[in-house]
N, C-alpha and C positions, 0 to 999 in steps of 0.2 A: 459602484464597485461590484454590484451583482453581476455586471456583464464580464468581469474578470474571471468569474467561474461559472461558465454557462450551465444551464439546467440539464443538458443532455451529457454533461461530463461524466455521470454515472455509468455510462456505457462504454467509455474508453478513458484510458489514463495517458494517452499519447500527447495530450496537451502539457503534461508535466515531464520535466527532464529528471527522470529517476537516477541519472548518473551523478547528480549535484545535489548536495545538502546546503542549505542556507540557514543560518542562525539569526533569528530577529529577537531582539531585546526590547520589549515594549509593555504597553498597558492594554489589557483586555477591555474592548468596547462592547463586544457582543460575543454571547455563546448561545448558539441555537442547538437545542437537544432535539432534532427533528429527523424524520425519514424522508428520503432514503439515505441522507447524509447529514451528520452534524456539521456545524460551521462556526468557525472563530474568526472575529475581526480584532486586529490589534492595531494600536498607533505605535510605530517604531521610527526612531530617528534615522534619517539617511546620513550619509557621509558628511554632509554639511550642517547636521544637527536639526534638520527640519523634520517634524513628525509627519509621517506618511501612513495612510490607512492601508493595511494588507488584509487580504481575505484568505482564509485557510479552509480547504475542504478536508473533512474528516470522514471516517467510515460511519456506518449506522449506530445508533444508540445501543442497540443490542450487543454489537461487537464491542463497543467501548465498556459497556457494563461488565462484559466477561473479562476485560483487561483491568478491571478495578474502579472504572469511572462511575460518577453518578452525575445527575442533571445539575447538581450543584457544585461539581468540582471546580469549574471556573467561574469567577464572579467579575463583574464590570469593576473595573479599578485594580485588579490584581496585576502586579508586575511579574512577568513571566519571560522565559526564553523559550521560544518555539523554533523547532527545526523543521523545515519544510523541504520538498522537492519543488523548486521553482517552476513557474509557467515558462514554457520555451519561448514565448513571444516577448517576454520582459516585462509584462504587466505586473502589477503588485499583488501577487497571489501565488498560491501553490498548494500542494498536497501534503497533509500532515505527516510527520515522522515521529516527533516526540515533543514533549513540554515539560520543562522544569518549573514546578510551582513555587510560590513564594516560600513555602516551608522546606524547599530543598528537594522534595520528591520528584523523580523523573518518571513520567507516565508515557506510554506508547499506546498503540492500539492493538497490541499482542497479549493474549491471555498468558499469565505466568504459567510456566510449564512445570 
């Protein structure tokens, strides 16, 4: 799945379709609080009910922290709804837009103004 979001992606977001939002309801399997980009993997059922692993590229931990995140915000096993800008090529991945946490809070990567 790492191939779905190449390491060079931090130089360009052309691989993501910013004109589309896709909502994924699933279970967090990985949350990496790392530079230059944090990363989330979730298992989300497709239209046939089969679980698929999706990779979601986020911004840096520093930017997420300014938006109210902590390294412990997402935990393996959390049931979440993540909105992404999907990959243009149709692979199972995308660029982070927002996440609704199990407690109902909605987080983005934008600092509260």
